[in-house]
N, C-alpha and C positions, 0 to 999 in steps of 0.2 A: 714619871709614871710609876705605879706600883708594880710589884713583881707577881705576875699571874701565872704560876706554873704549878697548880695543884694536881692531885691525882686524877681529877675528872676533866682536865684541860682538853679542849677540842672534841668533846663527846656530845654536843648538842643534838646532832642527827643520828649518831651511832647508837645512843641509848634510848632514842625516842620509841615509844610504843604505838601500836595501832589504836584507833579510837576505842574499840570494844575490848581490848586487852589491858586497859588501864586499871590501876588499883592493885591491891595485894593479890599474890598468886594463891592457888589452892593449897590446902594443907598437905596434899600428897607430894608436892614438890619439896617439902621440908623433910619428910620422912623417907626419902629415897635411900636405898641401899645399893652399893656397888661392890663388885668383886674385884680383887686385886688382879691386874692385868686386863681389865675391861676398858674398852675405848669409850670416851665420853666427849661431848661437844661442850665448849665453854660459851655460854650465851648469858651475858650479864643482864640481870633483872634490875632495872633502875629504881624500882620501888623499894628495894631492900639494899641498904648500903653496907651492912655488916657482912664481912666475908666476901666482898666483891673483889675479884682479881683485877689486875691492871688492864686498862682498855686495850693495850697492845695485844692481849691474848683473846679478845672478844672474837668469836667466830672460829677459833682454832680447835683442833681435836687433840686430846691428850690421852695418855694411858694412866690408869689409877695405880699408884705406887703404894699408898697406905692411907691411914686415917689419923687425924690429929684433932682430938676432941670431937666437935660436931662437924668439922671440915674434912675435906678429902685432899690428899696430896696427889698431884698429877705431874707427869713428866711430859713436857711440851717441847717440840723443837722450835728454836728461835734462831733462824739463820743457820750457822754451822754448829751451834751449841745446843745442848739439852738443858732445859730449865725446869726447876721444881716450882709448881704453882700451887698455892693453898687457896681453896675456894669452898664455900659452903654449898650444900646441895641445891639451893634455890637457883644457883647460877650454872647448873650442870644439867645436861640432857644425855641419856644413854643413846649410844649409836645403834641404829637398827640394822 
C-alpha cells in the first residue's frame, strides 16, 4: 500500500463546511487586523489552503505574538508545551 500521511490526513469531517457556508469567504476575513496579546480562535477554512495551520490546532485558542508577512504568529498550548503556529487571517477569528 502507498504511504498516506499528508498534512490533511483524517480531516474529512473536521474541515467540512455547512451547505450555505461553502465557497470562498468574504474579503473582510482576509483584511483582519489583530493586536499583539489578543486571543484568537483557530478555525481552518478548507476553501483556502495557503497559510492553513495543522489540523491538530483546529478549534484551539491562541494568543497573537507577532506578524510574519500576511500571516500571524500565535502561541498555542499543546499538552504541556507552548507552540508557535503561523496562520493566515482567513483561518482566524477574534475571541469575543
